[in-house]
C-alpha positions in Angstrom: -34.0 25.1 -34.4 -33.4 26.9 -31.3 -34.6 24.5 -28.9 -33.2 21.4 -30.4 -29.3 23.1 -30.2 -30.4 24.2 -26.6 -31.6 20.7 -25.8 -28.1 19.2 -27.4 -26.1 21.8 -25.4 -27.9 20.9 -22.1 -27.5 17.1 -23.0 -23.8 17.6 -23.6 -23.2 19.3 -20.2 -25.3 17.1 -18.5 -23.1 14.2 -19.9 -19.9 15.4 -19.4 -20.5 16.8 -15.7 -22.3 13.2 -15.0 -18.7 11.6 -16.3 -16.4 13.8 -14.1 -18.5 13.4 -10.8 -18.4 9.9 -11.2 -15.0 9.3 -12.2 -13.0 8.3 -8.8 -9.4 8.5 -8.6 -8.0 5.5 -9.8 -4.3 4.8 -8.4 -1.7 2.6 -9.6 -1.9 -0.6 -7.5 1.0 -3.1 -7.4 0.8 -6.6 -5.9 4.6 -7.9 -5.5 6.2 -11.0 -4.6 8.6 -10.9 -2.0 11.4 -10.3 -4.2 9.9 -7.3 -6.2 8.3 -5.9 -3.0 12.1 -5.6 -1.2 13.1 -4.1 -4.5 10.6 -1.5 -4.6 11.1 -0.7 -0.8 15.0 -0.1 -1.9 14.5 2.3 -4.2 11.5 3.7 -3.7 10.7 6.0 -0.8 7.2 5.9 0.8 5.1 4.7 3.7 5.1 1.1 4.7 2.2 -0.3 6.6 1.9 -3.1 8.4 -2.0 -4.1 8.8 -1.8 -6.8 11.3 -2.7 -6.5 15.1 0.0 -5.6 17.8 0.1 -9.4 18.8 0.4 -10.3 15.3 3.4 -8.0 14.8 5.3 -9.7 18.0 7.1 -12.0 15.4 8.7 -8.8 13.6 8.0 -6.1 11.1 9.1 -5.5 7.8 12.1 -2.6 8.6 11.1 0.9 9.2 7.3 -0.1 8.6 4.1 1.6 10.7 1.6 -0.7 12.5 -2.1 0.7 11.6 -4.4 -2.1 12.3 -7.1 -2.2 9.3 -9.5 -3.3 11.9 -10.7 -0.3 13.4 -11.2 3.2 13.0 -7.0 3.7 13.3 -6.1 3.0 9.9 -8.6 5.1 8.3 -7.7 8.1 10.4 -3.9 7.4 10.3 -4.0 7.1 6.4 -5.8 10.3 6.0 -3.0 12.0 7.2 -0.5 10.3 4.8 0.6 12.2 1.3 -1.5 11.3 -1.0 0.9 11.7 -4.1 3.8 9.4 -2.1 4.3 5.5 -2.6 2.2 3.9 -0.3 3.7 -0.3 0.9 0.6 -2.4 2.2 1.4 -5.9 4.0 -0.6 -7.7 6.1 -0.4 -11.9 7.1 -1.5 -13.2 4.3 -2.8 -10.8 1.9 -6.5 -10.1 2.1 -6.2 -6.9 4.5 -3.8 -5.5 2.4 -6.2 -5.6 -0.8 -8.6 -4.5 1.1 -7.1 -1.5 2.6 -5.8 -0.8 -1.0 -9.1 -0.5 -2.5 -10.1 1.9 0.4 -6.9 4.1 -0.5 -8.1 4.2 -4.3 -11.4 5.5 -3.2 -9.5 8.2 -1.3 -7.2 9.7 -4.1 -4.1 7.8 -3.3 -1.8 7.4 -6.5 0.4 4.4 -5.9 -0.4 1.8 -3.5 2.2 -1.2 -3.4 1.0 -4.7 -1.7 3.0 -7.6 -0.9 1.3 -10.5 -2.3 1.6 -12.9 -0.2 2.0 -11.3 2.9 4.4 -11.2 6.1 4.1 -14.9 6.7 5.9 -15.9 3.7 8.4 -13.2 4.1 9.4 -14.2 7.3 9.4 -18.0 6.3 11.7 -17.0 2.8 14.3 -15.4 5.5 13.6 -11.4 4.3 14.8 -9.0 6.7 12.7 -8.4 10.0 12.9 -6.2 12.9 11.5 -5.8 16.2 9.2 -2.7 16.8 12.4 -0.7 18.0 14.1 -1.7 14.5 16.6 -4.3 16.3 17.1 -6.9 13.3 15.6 -10.5 14.2 16.2 -12.0 10.9 18.8 -10.6 8.6 18.3 -11.5 4.8 21.6 -12.9 3.5 23.0 -11.6 0.0 22.8 -14.9 -2.1 26.5 -14.2 -3.4 28.7 -13.5 -0.3 26.3 -14.4 2.0 26.4 -10.9 3.5 23.3 -9.2 5.1 21.8 -7.1 2.5 20.7 -3.6 3.5 17.5 -2.1 5.4 14.5 -0.5 3.9 14.2 3.3 4.5 
């Protein structure tokens, strides 16, 4: 009887420790269209990461974004310096690299990852605010009601 209790306890401990070990941190990952992404940028403070190459970013960036090319080692090195408990906004040209980066960040323990669904190309073509790397406005989104420029993102 003691042996059965002992084996039962050992199996319980092993099962609970293996479940704890196997569980990865699961981030809240949101994939948003342009309007929802912009709304989040206006109301939530976080890091904005442009995953495109420097040459792709010549066409402009979302205001206050940091260009951190997905290809190579620079993204992982810089991402590890970001606070994992603060939101991270990701975008690339069309959405694919953002999803890959979000998966990697999820495995690294980031808690909130927000992806621009169709990427920067659609953002630009739909007239959302775009700056150059120095912050100079290239394209200013107009407010639909009074045709005034909307605010930039911080």
